[in-house]
N, C-alpha and C positions, 0 to 999 in steps of 0.2 A: 718593753724588749724591743719593740716595732722601731723605736727609736733609735733604740744602741745597734742593733745589725745592721740598719742604713749608715750609719755613721761613724764606726767602727773601723779604724784604718788598717786593723790589720785583718787578713784574708781569715786566717784557721778562728780567729776567735769570731770574726762574723758568722762563720758557718756553725760553730758551737753553739752561737747564740741562736741561730737560725733552727737548728737541731732540736733544742729545748723549745722552741715557739712550736714548732711541728707537735710534740708531745702535748703541749699544754692545748694548743688546738682540738688534739684528737678528743682530748678529755674534756672538752668544751662541748663539742658537737655531740658527745653523747649524754652530758649533762642536759646538754638543751632540749633533746629530744624525749628524755625522760621528763622534763619539768613541763612540755608541752602537753604530753600525756597526762600526766597530774593535772595540769590545769581545769580540765573539765571531763572528768571520766566517761560522761555519758555521751560525750561528743568526740571520742577519739579519732575516728577518720576524720571530721572537719578539723579538729585540732591540728594532725598530723599535715593536713593540704594546708593549712594556714601556714603551718611553721616551714614548709617547703616553698611556698611563696614567698614569704617574708625574707628566708635565709637567699634565695633566687634575687629578691631584689635588693636585698644586701650586697651581693655580688655584683650586681649591675651597676648600682650606684658607686661602689668600692672603686669598678674598673675605670668608669667614667671618672671621677674625681682624681683617681691615681693618674689617668690620661692627661686630666687638663694640667695637672699639676707639675708634670712631666714638661709638657709642652712649655709650660710657664716658666720652671726653674729646672732644678735637677733633682737626683736622688737623694739626698740629704734632706730636703723638704719634703719627699714623700715620706719618709719615714717619720717625719714629726707629725704630718697630717692624719697617716695612718693611727699613730699612737693617740692623739688625741680623739681621731674618732672611735677610737675602741675603748678609752675610757667614757665616753658619752654613750656608746652603747651599753656598758656596763653599768651604769648610771639608770639607764632606762630600764634595763631587765631589772637592777636591784628595785627600784620606784613602782613598777607596774605590774611585778608578777609576784602572784599569792601563793602563798602556802597551802594548799587544800585540807591539810590537817590540823590547820589552826581554825576555830571556827567561831 
């Protein structure tokens, strides 16, 4: 969806896609916190701190990469890069997060 909203020529459609992205992002953040809490229940405090640190690191990297791409190119390329990084992030979670109920 990041690729779509950054490259859509119609403002209204771009805004609608962005709103859908906001809903999905809110759901993702809630699920992310729940997943972090369930990974190692004995160390919930440490897992929450690690989750927050990882989210903040991702925000810093995203802002830096986005700024560098913006300086080198234009907004449509930022959408493509953001879309690619989002897919990579989803793959990392899929590959490395474990379900604690399956043992």
